[in-house]
C-alpha atoms as one frame of an Amber mdcrd trajectory, in Angstrom:
protein
   7.308  -4.097  -2.352   7.215  -7.864  -2.379   5.262 -10.702  -0.800   8.230
 -11.149   1.530   7.910  -7.528   2.755   4.184  -8.070   3.219   4.715 -11.281
   5.210   7.372  -9.766   7.471   5.226  -6.684   8.146   2.263  -8.874   9.116
   4.566 -11.055  11.244   6.052  -8.085  13.120   2.639  -6.482  13.661   1.219
  -9.782  14.897   4.116 -10.183  17.296   3.411  -6.778  18.853  -0.272  -7.699
  19.346   0.626 -11.126  20.755   3.188  -9.763  23.218   0.696  -7.114  24.344
  -1.924  -9.734  25.205   0.005 -12.799  26.411  -2.309 -14.502  28.929  -0.992
 -14.280  32.468   1.825 -11.869  31.628   1.605  -8.901  33.962   1.578  -5.988
  31.530   0.316  -2.502  32.240  -2.663  -1.369  30.183  -0.602   1.528  28.868
   2.198  -0.748  27.650  -0.290  -3.173  26.083  -2.055  -0.305  24.297   1.229
   1.125  22.997   2.348  -2.307  21.741  -0.963  -2.778  19.905  -0.723   0.740
  18.473   2.767   0.048  17.095   1.643  -3.344  15.794  -1.317  -1.766  14.026
   1.037   0.324  11.894   2.914  -2.780  10.760  -0.480  -4.315   9.872  -1.362
  -1.215   7.850   1.973  -1.278   6.039   1.493  -4.981   5.208  -2.097  -4.443
   4.108  -1.023  -1.566   1.860   1.600  -3.802   0.242  -1.049  -6.497  -0.200
  -3.450  -4.023  -1.790  -0.801  -2.716  -4.196   0.181  -6.291  -5.112  -3.405
  -7.547  -5.517  -5.159  -8.337  -8.774  -6.820  -5.583 -10.776  -9.384  -3.446
  -9.030 -12.806  -5.053  -8.859 -11.645  -8.646  -8.397 -12.400 -10.644  -5.253
  -8.682 -10.566  -4.394  -8.639  -6.775  -4.641 -11.812  -6.417  -2.524 -10.252
  -8.679   0.108  -7.085  -6.570   0.198  -8.972  -3.263   0.162 -11.268  -4.368
   2.977  -8.310  -5.551   5.016  -6.483  -2.266   4.440  -9.546  -0.350   5.649
  -9.703  -2.590   8.710  -6.071  -1.901   9.539  -6.643   1.843   9.329  -9.544
   1.435  11.752  -7.192  -0.490  14.074  -4.783   2.459  13.871  -7.648   4.649
  15.076  -8.844   2.302  17.836  -5.393   1.447  19.180  -4.379   5.109  19.058
  -7.567   6.085  20.896  -6.802   3.406  23.510  -3.382   4.940  24.136  -4.707
   8.469  24.590  -8.242   7.923  25.940  -7.539   5.122  28.424  -7.808   7.329
  31.510 -10.987   9.115  30.384 -13.940   6.779  31.000 -16.449   8.430  28.621
 -13.915   8.345  25.775 -13.407   4.568  26.030 -16.347   4.174  23.673 -14.229
   5.849  21.002 -11.982   2.799  21.101 -14.666   0.151  20.610 -16.470   1.394
  17.493 -13.404   1.458  15.209 -12.156  -1.780  16.816 -15.439  -3.562  16.076
 -15.653  -2.110  12.580 -12.007  -2.988  11.912 -12.631  -6.525  13.153 -15.685
  -6.828  10.900 -13.558  -5.627   7.967 -10.889  -8.211   8.836 -13.545 -10.927
   9.004 -14.940  -9.969   5.595 -11.453  -9.764   4.081 -10.597 -13.178   5.552
 -13.692 -14.753   4.024 -12.918 -13.160   0.659  -9.288 -14.342   0.876 -10.474
 -17.915   1.465 -12.760 -17.594  -1.572  -9.747 -16.508  -3.637  -7.540 -19.326
  -2.308 -10.260 -21.944  -2.784 -10.780 -20.778  -6.361  -7.078 -21.222  -7.006
  -6.243 -24.469  -5.214  -9.607 -26.054  -4.422 -11.890 -26.198  -1.405  -9.903
 -28.903   0.337  -6.142 -28.623  -0.160  -4.591 -28.975   3.320  -1.186 -29.777
   1.810  -1.085 -26.386   0.046   0.654 -23.596   1.973  -1.600 -20.903   0.499
  -4.685 -22.863   1.568  -3.297 -23.351   5.096  -2.369 -19.686   5.375  -5.772
 -18.521   4.129  -7.707 -20.638   6.604  -5.393 -19.843   9.534  -5.754 -16.155
   8.671  -9.553 -16.542   8.704  -9.334 -18.188  12.151  -7.364 -15.139  13.304
 -10.068 -12.855  11.903 -12.717 -14.791  13.868 -10.613 -14.511  17.040 -10.270
 -10.738  16.551 -14.058 -10.497  16.093 -14.606 -12.390  19.357 -12.155 -10.005
  20.982 -14.048  -6.961  19.698 -17.412  -8.247  20.943 -15.908  -9.035  24.345
 -14.294  -5.595  24.533 -17.630  -3.780  24.174 -17.759  -1.029  26.793 -20.988
  -1.164  28.813 -22.828   1.836  30.229 -21.063   1.132  33.518 -17.764   1.788
  31.732 -16.392  -1.759  31.819 -15.656  -4.171  29.014 -18.043  -7.136  28.690
 -15.234  -9.651  29.242 -11.685  -8.258  29.278 -10.109 -11.717  29.623 -11.862
 -13.043  26.510 -11.041  -9.796  24.679  -7.339 -10.200  25.460  -7.385 -13.930
  24.663  -9.117 -13.301  21.331  -6.501 -10.723  20.406  -3.696 -13.081  21.458
  -5.076 -16.063  19.510  -5.819 -13.878  16.476  -2.315 -12.421  16.543  -0.786
 -15.904  16.705  -2.933 -17.013  13.759  -1.863 -13.975  11.720   1.769 -14.633
  12.647   1.595 -18.271  11.545  -0.286 -17.372   8.343   2.367 -14.795   7.423
   5.305 -17.055   8.247   3.821 -19.923   6.229   3.985 -17.803   3.078   7.608
 -16.695   3.531   9.226 -19.628   1.714   6.836 -19.092  -1.206   7.700 -15.378
  -1.165  11.399 -16.168  -1.431  10.812 -18.323  -4.513   9.112 -15.456  -6.379
């Protein structure tokens, strides 16, 4: 398992999420949910590779990878619940809790990843691919968090703002895609 495998898995997973939530594209909720569910498994595969490749247990890098892996597993749960519980209004709440928790885990892992990158290349290194990727990844984590908050299911059974939820997922997926693709040339040199 290499950095290249990790990058491609994140890129494929991100593509599934992005296609599922393209603004203005008429997609059925079922198709969008299935695409996100499939994408979540690519995220989990990539996060597992990242965890296995990370520094020794107990380092900031390892905590970042472990937190991200946990977040991806929660996305497996939430996207799977969305596929099977979509038609049952009371069960829609089962989708939001793991989605919000997974998004919080992504946000924490993104912050920790930026700490690791900044420690390695400096706080301001916009010419460094690792720095760019780390900050773009963090922007994606923020977008996923916005998506989760907007997807909160109210007592009336509707999401707070479905358009913002979809847009946050789309923007986050694009950020994760770019962050993964930025690291590919570096992965090939290793």
